[in-house]
PDB file with one MODEL, atoms N, CA, C and O in Angstrom:
MODEL        1
ATOM      1  N   MET A   1      90.664  58.192 118.636  1.00  0.00           N
ATOM      2  CA  MET A   1      90.663  59.367 117.778  1.00  0.00           C
ATOM      3  C   MET A   1      92.092  59.911 117.675  1.00  0.00           C
ATOM      4  O   MET A   1      92.772  60.087 118.685  1.00  0.00           O
ATOM      5  N   SER A   2      92.534  60.173 116.448  1.00  0.00           N
ATOM      6  CA  SER A   2      93.883  60.707 116.292  1.00  0.00           C
ATOM      7  C   SER A   2      93.879  62.200 116.564  1.00  0.00           C
ATOM      8  O   SER A   2      92.824  62.833 116.625  1.00  0.00           O
ATOM      9  N   ARG A   3      95.080  62.758 116.727  1.00  0.00           N
ATOM     10  CA  ARG A   3      95.158  64.205 116.980  1.00  0.00           C
ATOM     11  C   ARG A   3      94.658  65.007 115.784  1.00  0.00           C
ATOM     12  O   ARG A   3      94.218  66.146 115.946  1.00  0.00           O
ATOM     13  N   TRP A   4      94.720  64.419 114.570  1.00  0.00           N
ATOM     14  CA  TRP A   4      94.241  65.136 113.381  1.00  0.00           C
ATOM     15  C   TRP A   4      92.720  65.206 113.389  1.00  0.00           C
ATOM     16  O   TRP A   4      92.144  66.230 113.021  1.00  0.00           O
ATOM     17  N   GLU A   5      92.073  64.137 113.800  1.00  0.00           N
ATOM     18  CA  GLU A   5      90.614  64.127 113.862  1.00  0.00           C
ATOM     19  C   GLU A   5      90.116  65.067 114.954  1.00  0.00           C
ATOM     20  O   GLU A   5      89.014  65.606 114.860  1.00  0.00           O
ATOM     21  N   MET A   6      90.918  65.258 115.973  1.00  0.00           N
ATOM     22  CA  MET A   6      90.536  66.154 117.062  1.00  0.00           C
ATOM     23  C   MET A   6      90.896  67.601 116.739  1.00  0.00           C
ATOM     24  O   MET A   6      90.658  68.488 117.558  1.00  0.00           O
ATOM     25  N   GLY A   7      91.455  67.852 115.581  1.00  0.00           N
ATOM     26  CA  GLY A   7      91.791  69.219 115.221  1.00  0.00           C
ATOM     27  C   GLY A   7      93.234  69.562 115.491  1.00  0.00           C
ATOM     28  O   GLY A   7      93.602  70.735 115.422  1.00  0.00           O
ATOM     29  N   GLY A   8      94.069  68.581 115.795  1.00  0.00           N
ATOM     30  CA  GLY A   8      95.484  68.843 116.033  1.00  0.00           C
ATOM     31  C   GLY A   8      95.715  69.322 117.456  1.00  0.00           C
ATOM     32  O   GLY A   8      94.787  69.470 118.251  1.00  0.00           O
ATOM     33  N   THR A   9      96.973  69.555 117.742  1.00  0.00           N
ATOM     34  CA  THR A   9      97.306  70.083 119.058  1.00  0.00           C
ATOM     35  C   THR A   9      97.635  71.554 118.911  1.00  0.00           C
ATOM     36  O   THR A   9      97.808  72.049 117.798  1.00  0.00           O
ATOM     37  N   GLU A  10      97.719  72.234 120.002  1.00  0.00           N
ATOM     38  CA  GLU A  10      97.990  73.669 119.984  1.00  0.00           C
ATOM     39  C   GLU A  10      99.283  73.962 119.228  1.00  0.00           C
ATOM     40  O   GLU A  10     100.304  73.314 119.454  1.00  0.00           O
ATOM     41  N   GLY A  11      99.228  74.945 118.329  1.00  0.00           N
ATOM     42  CA  GLY A  11     100.407  75.332 117.576  1.00  0.00           C
ATOM     43  C   GLY A  11     100.636  74.517 116.320  1.00  0.00           C
ATOM     44  O   GLY A  11     101.585  74.777 115.581  1.00  0.00           O
ATOM     45  N   GLN A  12      99.779  73.533 116.063  1.00  0.00           N
ATOM     46  CA  GLN A  12      99.929  72.723 114.859  1.00  0.00           C
ATOM     47  C   GLN A  12      98.765  72.968 113.912  1.00  0.00           C
ATOM     48  O   GLN A  12      97.646  73.259 114.333  1.00  0.00           O
ATOM     49  N   VAL A  13      99.055  72.844 112.630  1.00  0.00           N
ATOM     50  CA  VAL A  13      98.009  72.959 111.620  1.00  0.00           C
ATOM     51  C   VAL A  13      97.261  71.635 111.576  1.00  0.00           C
ATOM     52  O   VAL A  13      97.900  70.587 111.477  1.00  0.00           O
ATOM     53  N   PRO A  14      95.927  71.639 111.644  1.00  0.00           N
ATOM     54  CA  PRO A  14      95.179  70.379 111.686  1.00  0.00           C
ATOM     55  C   PRO A  14      95.055  69.735 110.306  1.00  0.00           C
ATOM     56  O   PRO A  14      93.946  69.615 109.785  1.00  0.00           O
ATOM     57  N   CYS A  15      96.176  69.317 109.702  1.00  0.00           N
ATOM     58  CA  CYS A  15      96.187  68.640 108.418  1.00  0.00           C
ATOM     59  C   CYS A  15      96.985  67.345 108.563  1.00  0.00           C
ATOM     60  O   CYS A  15      98.014  67.338 109.239  1.00  0.00           O
ATOM     61  N   PRO A  16      96.533  66.246 107.945  1.00  0.00           N
ATOM     62  CA  PRO A  16      97.196  64.960 108.140  1.00  0.00           C
ATOM     63  C   PRO A  16      98.508  64.789 107.394  1.00  0.00           C
ATOM     64  O   PRO A  16      99.271  63.882 107.723  1.00  0.00           O
ATOM     65  N   THR A  17      98.802  65.619 106.405  1.00  0.00           N
ATOM     66  CA  THR A  17     100.058  65.438 105.669  1.00  0.00           C
ATOM     67  C   THR A  17     100.800  66.755 105.560  1.00  0.00           C
ATOM     68  O   THR A  17     100.222  67.833 105.696  1.00  0.00           O
ATOM     69  N   ILE A  18     102.091  66.642 105.312  1.00  0.00           N
ATOM     70  CA  ILE A  18     102.921  67.835 105.132  1.00  0.00           C
ATOM     71  C   ILE A  18     102.412  68.645 103.951  1.00  0.00           C
ATOM     72  O   ILE A  18     102.354  69.873 104.014  1.00  0.00           O
ATOM     73  N   PHE A  19     102.043  67.959 102.874  1.00  0.00           N
ATOM     74  CA  PHE A  19     101.558  68.668 101.682  1.00  0.00           C
ATOM     75  C   PHE A  19     100.339  69.529 102.024  1.00  0.00           C
ATOM     76  O   PHE A  19     100.272  70.691 101.623  1.00  0.00           O
ATOM     77  N   LEU A  20      99.400  68.980 102.744  1.00  0.00           N
ATOM     78  CA  LEU A  20      98.207  69.743 103.106  1.00  0.00           C
ATOM     79  C   LEU A  20      98.559  70.898 104.036  1.00  0.00           C
ATOM     80  O   LEU A  20      97.946  71.963 103.961  1.00  0.00           O
ATOM     81  N   GLN A  21      99.539  70.696 104.910  1.00  0.00           N
ATOM     82  CA  GLN A  21      99.977  71.777 105.779  1.00  0.00           C
ATOM     83  C   GLN A  21     100.562  72.918 104.954  1.00  0.00           C
ATOM     84  O   GLN A  21     100.304  74.089 105.233  1.00  0.00           O
ATOM     85  N   ILE A  22     101.350  72.575 103.938  1.00  0.00           N
ATOM     86  CA  ILE A  22     101.947  73.603 103.076  1.00  0.00           C
ATOM     87  C   ILE A  22     100.860  74.350 102.315  1.00  0.00           C
ATOM     88  O   ILE A  22     100.884  75.578 102.234  1.00  0.00           O
ATOM     89  N   VAL A  23      99.912  73.613 101.762  1.00  0.00           N
ATOM     90  CA  VAL A  23      98.806  74.243 101.032  1.00  0.00           C
ATOM     91  C   VAL A  23      98.024  75.153 101.965  1.00  0.00           C
ATOM     92  O   VAL A  23      97.690  76.280 101.598  1.00  0.00           O
ATOM     93  N   TRP A  24      97.728  74.672 103.175  1.00  0.00           N
ATOM     94  CA  TRP A  24      96.994  75.470 104.143  1.00  0.00           C
ATOM     95  C   TRP A  24      97.782  76.724 104.497  1.00  0.00           C
ATOM     96  O   TRP A  24      97.213  77.814 104.566  1.00  0.00           O
ATOM     97  N   TYR A  25      99.094  76.580 104.722  1.00  0.00           N
ATOM     98  CA  TYR A  25      99.931  77.726 105.066  1.00  0.00           C
ATOM     99  C   TYR A  25      99.981  78.726 103.914  1.00  0.00           C
ATOM    100  O   TYR A  25      99.866  79.931 104.138  1.00  0.00           O
ATOM    101  N   ASP A  26     100.151  78.242 102.685  1.00  0.00           N
ATOM    102  CA  ASP A  26     100.182  79.144 101.530  1.00  0.00           C
ATOM    103  C   ASP A  26      98.867  79.914 101.413  1.00  0.00           C
ATOM    104  O   ASP A  26      98.868  81.115 101.143  1.00  0.00           O
ATOM    105  N   ARG A  27      97.768  79.231 101.613  1.00  0.00           N
ATOM    106  CA  ARG A  27      96.452  79.891 101.542  1.00  0.00           C
ATOM    107  C   ARG A  27      96.322  80.917 102.665  1.00  0.00           C
ATOM    108  O   ARG A  27      95.837  82.027 102.446  1.00  0.00           O
ATOM    109  N   PHE A  28      96.752  80.548 103.847  1.00  0.00           N
ATOM    110  CA  PHE A  28      96.713  81.462 104.986  1.00  0.00           C
ATOM    111  C   PHE A  28      97.573  82.689 104.702  1.00  0.00           C
ATOM    112  O   PHE A  28      97.140  83.816 104.939  1.00  0.00           O
ATOM    113  N   GLN A  29      98.796  82.476 104.194  1.00  0.00           N
ATOM    114  CA  GLN A  29      99.695  83.574 103.864  1.00  0.00           C
ATOM    115  C   GLN A  29      99.055  84.487 102.826  1.00  0.00           C
ATOM    116  O   GLN A  29      99.143  85.709 102.939  1.00  0.00           O
ATOM    117  N   PHE A  30      98.416  83.909 101.822  1.00  0.00           N
ATOM    118  CA  PHE A  30      97.732  84.687 100.790  1.00  0.00           C
ATOM    119  C   PHE A  30      96.633  85.544 101.415  1.00  0.00           C
ATOM    120  O   PHE A  30      96.506  86.725 101.092  1.00  0.00           O
ATOM    121  N   GLU A  31      95.844  84.955 102.305  1.00  0.00           N
ATOM    122  CA  GLU A  31      94.754  85.693 102.953  1.00  0.00           C
ATOM    123  C   GLU A  31      95.294  86.838 103.805  1.00  0.00           C
ATOM    124  O   GLU A  31      94.713  87.923 103.821  1.00  0.00           O
ATOM    125  N   VAL A  32      96.389  86.609 104.507  1.00  0.00           N
ATOM    126  CA  VAL A  32      96.992  87.659 105.325  1.00  0.00           C
ATOM    127  C   VAL A  32      97.459  88.805 104.440  1.00  0.00           C
ATOM    128  O   VAL A  32      97.185  89.969 104.732  1.00  0.00           O
ATOM    129  N   GLU A  33      98.160  88.481 103.364  1.00  0.00           N
ATOM    130  CA  GLU A  33      98.653  89.520 102.459  1.00  0.00           C
ATOM    131  C   GLU A  33      97.514  90.267 101.785  1.00  0.00           C
ATOM    132  O   GLU A  33      97.592  91.485 101.622  1.00  0.00           O
ATOM    133  N   ALA A  34      96.462  89.567 101.390  1.00  0.00           N
ATOM    134  CA  ALA A  34      95.306  90.212 100.764  1.00  0.00           C
ATOM    135  C   ALA A  34      94.617  91.152 101.739  1.00  0.00           C
ATOM    136  O   ALA A  34      94.206  92.252 101.369  1.00  0.00           O
ATOM    137  N   SER A  35      94.494  90.715 102.982  1.00  0.00           N
ATOM    138  CA  SER A  35      93.878  91.561 104.005  1.00  0.00           C
ATOM    139  C   SER A  35      94.722  92.809 104.250  1.00  0.00           C
ATOM    140  O   SER A  35      94.184  93.910 104.376  1.00  0.00           O
ATOM    141  N   ALA A  36      96.026  92.643 104.317  1.00  0.00           N
ATOM    142  CA  ALA A  36      96.922  93.781 104.524  1.00  0.00           C
ATOM    143  C   ALA A  36      96.826  94.760 103.358  1.00  0.00           C
ATOM    144  O   ALA A  36      96.846  95.973 103.563  1.00  0.00           O
ATOM    145  N   ALA A  37      96.723  94.249 102.158  1.00  0.00           N
ATOM    146  CA  ALA A  37      96.628  95.118 100.979  1.00  0.00           C
ATOM    147  C   ALA A  37      95.336  95.939 101.013  1.00  0.00           C
ATOM    148  O   ALA A  37      95.314  97.089 100.573  1.00  0.00           O
ATOM    149  N   ARG A  38      94.278  95.349 101.529  1.00  0.00           N
ATOM    150  CA  ARG A  38      93.008  96.083 101.605  1.00  0.00           C
ATOM    151  C   ARG A  38      93.058  97.200 102.636  1.00  0.00           C
ATOM    152  O   ARG A  38      92.300  98.165 102.544  1.00  0.00           O
ATOM    153  N   THR A  39      93.944  97.075 103.614  1.00  0.00           N
ATOM    154  CA  THR A  39      94.012  98.097 104.654  1.00  0.00           C
ATOM    155  C   THR A  39      94.998  99.206 104.313  1.00  0.00           C
ATOM    156  O   THR A  39      95.026 100.224 105.004  1.00  0.00           O
ATOM    157  N   ASP A  40      95.805  99.042 103.273  1.00  0.00           N
ATOM    158  CA  ASP A  40      96.726 100.093 102.865  1.00  0.00           C
ATOM    159  C   ASP A  40      95.949 101.287 102.323  1.00  0.00           C
ATOM    160  O   ASP A  40      94.883 101.128 101.727  1.00  0.00           O
ATOM    161  N   LEU A  41      96.488 102.477 102.533  1.00  0.00           N
ATOM    162  CA  LEU A  41      95.848 103.685 102.031  1.00  0.00           C
ATOM    163  C   LEU A  41      96.004 103.772 100.524  1.00  0.00           C
ATOM    164  O   LEU A  41      97.024 103.371  99.964  1.00  0.00           O
ATOM    165  N   THR A  42      94.980 104.301  99.882  1.00  0.00           N
ATOM    166  CA  THR A  42      95.084 104.540  98.446  1.00  0.00           C
ATOM    167  C   THR A  42      95.963 105.762  98.227  1.00  0.00           C
ATOM    168  O   THR A  42      96.237 106.514  99.162  1.00  0.00           O
ATOM    169  N   LYS A  43      96.400 105.954  97.003  1.00  0.00           N
ATOM    170  CA  LYS A  43      97.226 107.110  96.663  1.00  0.00           C
ATOM    171  C   LYS A  43      96.458 108.394  96.987  1.00  0.00           C
ATOM    172  O   LYS A  43      97.034 109.351  97.505  1.00  0.00           O
ATOM    173  N   ARG A  44      95.167 108.414  96.684  1.00  0.00           N
ATOM    174  CA  ARG A  44      94.334 109.592  96.955  1.00  0.00           C
ATOM    175  C   ARG A  44      94.247 109.878  98.451  1.00  0.00           C
ATOM    176  O   ARG A  44      94.358 111.027  98.877  1.00  0.00           O
ATOM    177  N   GLU A  45      94.048 108.827  99.243  1.00  0.00           N
ATOM    178  CA  GLU A  45      93.972 108.996 100.700  1.00  0.00           C
ATOM    179  C   GLU A  45      95.295 109.512 101.260  1.00  0.00           C
ATOM    180  O   GLU A  45      95.310 110.390 102.123  1.00  0.00           O
ATOM    181  N   GLN A  46      96.400 108.966 100.769  1.00  0.00           N
ATOM    182  CA  GLN A  46      97.715 109.403 101.236  1.00  0.00           C
ATOM    183  C   GLN A  46      97.939 110.866 100.885  1.00  0.00           C
ATOM    184  O   GLN A  46      98.457 111.625 101.704  1.00  0.00           O
ATOM    185  N   THR A  47      97.553 111.274  99.669  1.00  0.00           N
ATOM    186  CA  THR A  47      97.684 112.673  99.247  1.00  0.00           C
ATOM    187  C   THR A  47      96.848 113.577 100.133  1.00  0.00           C
ATOM    188  O   THR A  47      97.302 114.651 100.527  1.00  0.00           O
ATOM    189  N   LYS A  48      95.641 113.159 100.450  1.00  0.00           N
ATOM    190  CA  LYS A  48      94.756 113.950 101.308  1.00  0.00           C
ATOM    191  C   LYS A  48      95.365 114.122 102.693  1.00  0.00           C
ATOM    192  O   LYS A  48      95.307 115.212 103.263  1.00  0.00           O
ATOM    193  N   ILE A  49      95.943 113.069 103.236  1.00  0.00           N
ATOM    194  CA  ILE A  49      96.593 113.155 104.554  1.00  0.00           C
ATOM    195  C   ILE A  49      97.733 114.154 104.508  1.00  0.00           C
ATOM    196  O   ILE A  49      97.886 114.966 105.421  1.00  0.00           O
ATOM    197  N   GLU A  50      98.537 114.103 103.449  1.00  0.00           N
ATOM    198  CA  GLU A  50      99.654 115.037 103.317  1.00  0.00           C
ATOM    199  C   GLU A  50      99.155 116.481 103.213  1.00  0.00           C
ATOM    200  O   GLU A  50      99.751 117.387 103.795  1.00  0.00           O
ATOM    201  N   GLU A  51      98.068 116.693 102.477  1.00  0.00           N
ATOM    202  CA  GLU A  51      97.498 118.041 102.365  1.00  0.00           C
ATOM    203  C   GLU A  51      97.018 118.542 103.724  1.00  0.00           C
ATOM    204  O   GLU A  51      97.239 119.700 104.080  1.00  0.00           O
ATOM    205  N   ILE A  52      96.371 117.682 104.468  1.00  0.00           N
ATOM    206  CA  ILE A  52      95.869 118.057 105.795  1.00  0.00           C
ATOM    207  C   ILE A  52      97.030 118.377 106.733  1.00  0.00           C
ATOM    208  O   ILE A  52      96.958 119.334 107.503  1.00  0.00           O
ATOM    209  N   GLU A  53      98.101 117.580 106.673  1.00  0.00           N
ATOM    210  CA  GLU A  53      99.270 117.848 107.524  1.00  0.00           C
ATOM    211  C   GLU A  53      99.895 119.200 107.188  1.00  0.00           C
ATOM    212  O   GLU A  53     100.310 119.932 108.086  1.00  0.00           O
ATOM    213  N   ILE A  54      99.965 119.535 105.901  1.00  0.00           N
ATOM    214  CA  ILE A  54     100.511 120.832 105.485  1.00  0.00           C
ATOM    215  C   ILE A  54      99.622 121.958 106.004  1.00  0.00           C
ATOM    216  O   ILE A  54     100.121 122.960 106.516  1.00  0.00           O
ATOM    217  N   MET A  55      98.301 121.794 105.872  1.00  0.00           N
ATOM    218  CA  MET A  55      97.369 122.808 106.354  1.00  0.00           C
ATOM    219  C   MET A  55      97.484 122.978 107.869  1.00  0.00           C
ATOM    220  O   MET A  55      97.447 124.101 108.372  1.00  0.00           O
ATOM    221  N   MET A  56      97.621 121.876 108.589  1.00  0.00           N
ATOM    222  CA  MET A  56      97.770 121.956 110.049  1.00  0.00           C
ATOM    223  C   MET A  56      99.045 122.716 110.416  1.00  0.00           C
ATOM    224  O   MET A  56      99.040 123.529 111.341  1.00  0.00           O
ATOM    225  N   GLU A  57     100.125 122.456 109.698  1.00  0.00           N
ATOM    226  CA  GLU A  57     101.380 123.150 109.963  1.00  0.00           C
ATOM    227  C   GLU A  57     101.226 124.648 109.723  1.00  0.00           C
ATOM    228  O   GLU A  57     101.717 125.456 110.512  1.00  0.00           O
ATOM    229  N   GLN A  58     100.549 125.024 108.640  1.00  0.00           N
ATOM    230  CA  GLN A  58     100.327 126.442 108.345  1.00  0.00           C
ATOM    231  C   GLN A  58      99.475 127.106 109.425  1.00  0.00           C
ATOM    232  O   GLN A  58      99.774 128.214 109.871  1.00  0.00           O
ATOM    233  N   LEU A  59      98.415 126.420 109.839  1.00  0.00           N
ATOM    234  CA  LEU A  59      97.543 126.973 110.879  1.00  0.00           C
ATOM    235  C   LEU A  59      98.281 127.096 112.212  1.00  0.00           C
ATOM    236  O   LEU A  59      98.108 128.078 112.934  1.00  0.00           O
ATOM    237  N   ASN A  60      99.091 126.112 112.531  1.00  0.00           N
ATOM    238  CA  ASN A  60      99.891 126.191 113.765  1.00  0.00           C
ATOM    239  C   ASN A  60     100.851 127.372 113.709  1.00  0.00           C
ATOM    240  O   ASN A  60     101.029 128.077 114.703  1.00  0.00           O
ATOM    241  N   GLN A  61     101.469 127.590 112.556  1.00  0.00           N
ATOM    242  CA  GLN A  61     102.390 128.712 112.405  1.00  0.00           C
ATOM    243  C   GLN A  61     101.662 130.038 112.595  1.00  0.00           C
ATOM    244  O   GLN A  61     102.168 130.939 113.262  1.00  0.00           O
ATOM    245  N   GLU A  62     100.458 130.156 112.000  1.00  0.00           N
ATOM    246  CA  GLU A  62      99.654 131.374 112.184  1.00  0.00           C
ATOM    247  C   GLU A  62      99.305 131.573 113.657  1.00  0.00           C
ATOM    248  O   GLU A  62      99.348 132.694 114.163  1.00  0.00           O
ATOM    249  N   LEU A  63      98.964 130.492 114.336  1.00  0.00           N
ATOM    250  CA  LEU A  63      98.634 130.572 115.757  1.00  0.00           C
ATOM    251  C   LEU A  63      99.839 131.037 116.566  1.00  0.00           C
ATOM    252  O   LEU A  63      99.708 131.914 117.420  1.00  0.00           O
ATOM    253  N   TYR A  64     101.007 130.461 116.306  1.00  0.00           N
ATOM    254  CA  TYR A  64     102.219 130.866 117.027  1.00  0.00           C
ATOM    255  C   TYR A  64     102.514 132.342 116.797  1.00  0.00           C
ATOM    256  O   TYR A  64     102.885 133.054 117.731  1.00  0.00           O
ATOM    257  N   GLU A  65     102.353 132.808 115.558  1.00  0.00           N
ATOM    258  CA  GLU A  65     102.612 134.219 115.258  1.00  0.00           C
ATOM    259  C   GLU A  65     101.628 135.133 115.983  1.00  0.00           C
ATOM    260  O   GLU A  65     102.017 136.173 116.514  1.00  0.00           O
ATOM    261  N   ALA A  66     100.337 134.740 116.006  1.00  0.00           N
ATOM    262  CA  ALA A  66      99.334 135.547 116.693  1.00  0.00           C
ATOM    263  C   ALA A  66      99.615 135.611 118.194  1.00  0.00           C
ATOM    264  O   ALA A  66      99.513 136.675 118.805  1.00  0.00           O
ATOM    265  N   VAL A  67      99.962 134.485 118.773  1.00  0.00           N
ATOM    266  CA  VAL A  67     100.269 134.455 120.208  1.00  0.00           C
ATOM    267  C   VAL A  67     101.502 135.302 120.487  1.00  0.00           C
ATOM    268  O   VAL A  67     101.537 136.055 121.460  1.00  0.00           O
ATOM    269  N   ASP A  68     102.514 135.179 119.633  1.00  0.00           N
ATOM    270  CA  ASP A  68     103.738 135.957 119.811  1.00  0.00           C
ATOM    271  C   ASP A  68     103.442 137.451 119.734  1.00  0.00           C
ATOM    272  O   ASP A  68     103.961 138.230 120.533  1.00  0.00           O
ATOM    273  N   GLU A  69     102.610 137.853 118.774  1.00  0.00           N
ATOM    274  CA  GLU A  69     102.236 139.266 118.654  1.00  0.00           C
ATOM    275  C   GLU A  69     101.509 139.752 119.906  1.00  0.00           C
ATOM    276  O   GLU A  69     101.792 140.835 120.418  1.00  0.00           O
ATOM    277  N   GLU A  70     100.582 138.951 120.387  1.00  0.00           N
ATOM    278  CA  GLU A  70      99.823 139.339 121.585  1.00  0.00           C
ATOM    279  C   GLU A  70     100.736 139.446 122.800  1.00  0.00           C
ATOM    280  O   GLU A  70     100.619 140.380 123.593  1.00  0.00           O
ATOM    281  N   LEU A  71     101.649 138.480 122.942  1.00  0.00           N
ATOM    282  CA  LEU A  71     102.577 138.551 124.068  1.00  0.00           C
ATOM    283  C   LEU A  71     103.483 139.773 123.946  1.00  0.00           C
ATOM    284  O   LEU A  71     103.768 140.440 124.940  1.00  0.00           O
ATOM    285  N   ASN A  72     103.924 140.059 122.750  1.00  0.00           N
ATOM    286  CA  ASN A  72     104.762 141.227 122.512  1.00  0.00           C
ATOM    287  C   ASN A  72     103.981 142.509 122.809  1.00  0.00           C
ATOM    288  O   ASN A  72     104.507 143.429 123.435  1.00  0.00           O
ATOM    289  N   GLN A  73     102.725 142.564 122.357  1.00  0.00           N
ATOM    290  CA  GLN A  73     101.871 143.730 122.603  1.00  0.00           C
ATOM    291  C   GLN A  73     101.613 143.898 124.097  1.00  0.00           C
ATOM    292  O   GLN A  73     101.625 145.017 124.611  1.00  0.00           O
ATOM    293  N   ALA A  74     101.381 142.792 124.789  1.00  0.00           N
ATOM    294  CA  ALA A  74     101.152 142.861 126.237  1.00  0.00           C
ATOM    295  C   ALA A  74     102.401 143.400 126.925  1.00  0.00           C
ATOM    296  O   ALA A  74     102.301 144.167 127.884  1.00  0.00           O
ATOM    297  N   GLY A  75     103.565 143.007 126.444  1.00  0.00           N
ATOM    298  CA  GLY A  75     104.812 143.520 127.006  1.00  0.00           C
ATOM    299  C   GLY A  75     104.948 145.008 126.769  1.00  0.00           C
ATOM    300  O   GLY A  75     105.397 145.726 127.663  1.00  0.00           O
ATOM    301  N   GLN A  76     104.574 145.503 125.584  1.00  0.00           N
ATOM    302  CA  GLN A  76     104.630 146.928 125.274  1.00  0.00           C
ATOM    303  C   GLN A  76     103.644 147.699 126.150  1.00  0.00           C
ATOM    304  O   GLN A  76     103.959 148.786 126.634  1.00  0.00           O
ATOM    305  N   ASP A  77     102.455 147.135 126.353  1.00  0.00           N
ATOM    306  CA  ASP A  77     101.464 147.788 127.207  1.00  0.00           C
ATOM    307  C   ASP A  77     101.987 147.900 128.636  1.00  0.00           C
ATOM    308  O   ASP A  77     101.775 148.921 129.292  1.00  0.00           O
ATOM    309  N   THR A  78     102.661 146.872 129.122  1.00  0.00           N
ATOM    310  CA  THR A  78     103.220 146.897 130.467  1.00  0.00           C
ATOM    311  C   THR A  78     104.270 147.988 130.579  1.00  0.00           C
ATOM    312  O   THR A  78     104.318 148.700 131.582  1.00  0.00           O
ATOM    313  N   LYS A  79     105.111 148.127 129.566  1.00  0.00           N
ATOM    314  CA  LYS A  79     106.135 149.165 129.582  1.00  0.00           C
ATOM    315  C   LYS A  79     105.501 150.549 129.623  1.00  0.00           C
ATOM    316  O   LYS A  79     105.992 151.430 130.329  1.00  0.00           O
ATOM    317  N   ARG A  80     104.406 150.758 128.869  1.00  0.00           N
ATOM    318  CA  ARG A  80     103.718 152.055 128.865  1.00  0.00           C
ATOM    319  C   ARG A  80     103.169 152.401 130.230  1.00  0.00           C
ATOM    320  O   ARG A  80     103.269 153.543 130.679  1.00  0.00           O
ATOM    321  N   VAL A  81     102.578 151.395 130.904  1.00  0.00           N
ATOM    322  CA  VAL A  81     102.006 151.632 132.228  1.00  0.00           C
ATOM    323  C   VAL A  81     103.115 152.007 133.210  1.00  0.00           C
ATOM    324  O   VAL A  81     102.958 152.942 133.994  1.00  0.00           O
ATOM    325  N   VAL A  82     104.218 151.294 133.170  1.00  0.00           N
ATOM    326  CA  VAL A  82     105.319 151.532 134.086  1.00  0.00           C
ATOM    327  C   VAL A  82     105.920 152.912 133.801  1.00  0.00           C
ATOM    328  O   VAL A  82     106.219 153.642 134.746  1.00  0.00           O
ATOM    329  N   LEU A  83     106.105 153.290 132.551  1.00  0.00           N
ATOM    330  CA  LEU A  83     106.700 154.581 132.193  1.00  0.00           C
ATOM    331  C   LEU A  83     105.765 155.748 132.536  1.00  0.00           C
ATOM    332  O   LEU A  83     106.234 156.837 132.868  1.00  0.00           O
ATOM    333  N   ASN A  84     104.477 155.533 132.461  1.00  0.00           N
ATOM    334  CA  ASN A  84     103.513 156.616 132.708  1.00  0.00           C
ATOM    335  C   ASN A  84     103.295 156.860 134.193  1.00  0.00           C
ATOM    336  O   ASN A  84     102.732 157.894 134.554  1.00  0.00           O
ATOM    337  N   GLU A  85     103.699 155.988 135.039  1.00  0.00           N
ATOM    338  CA  GLU A  85     103.454 156.164 136.478  1.00  0.00           C
ATOM    339  C   GLU A  85     104.312 157.169 137.074  1.00  0.00           C
ATOM    340  O   GLU A  85     104.221 157.426 138.275  1.00  0.00           O
TER     341      GLU A  85
ENDMDL
END
């Protein structure tokens, strides 16, 4: 049994001629590229992600401002307690 009949050796394309190896490789390359294209985000999906990121940034900013206000208020309350004693 030749190595081609056995499916080739590791790392080799199991085709008996260079031409068939090229055809097999071209087909494989096409399948890889087609699969990659199917996994790319659509324009709509990309836009939605960008909108969500903007919304998250706005919400984070609101959270930081609220926390800052509370910390500032807590500091003012502490000053009042110390001054009133």
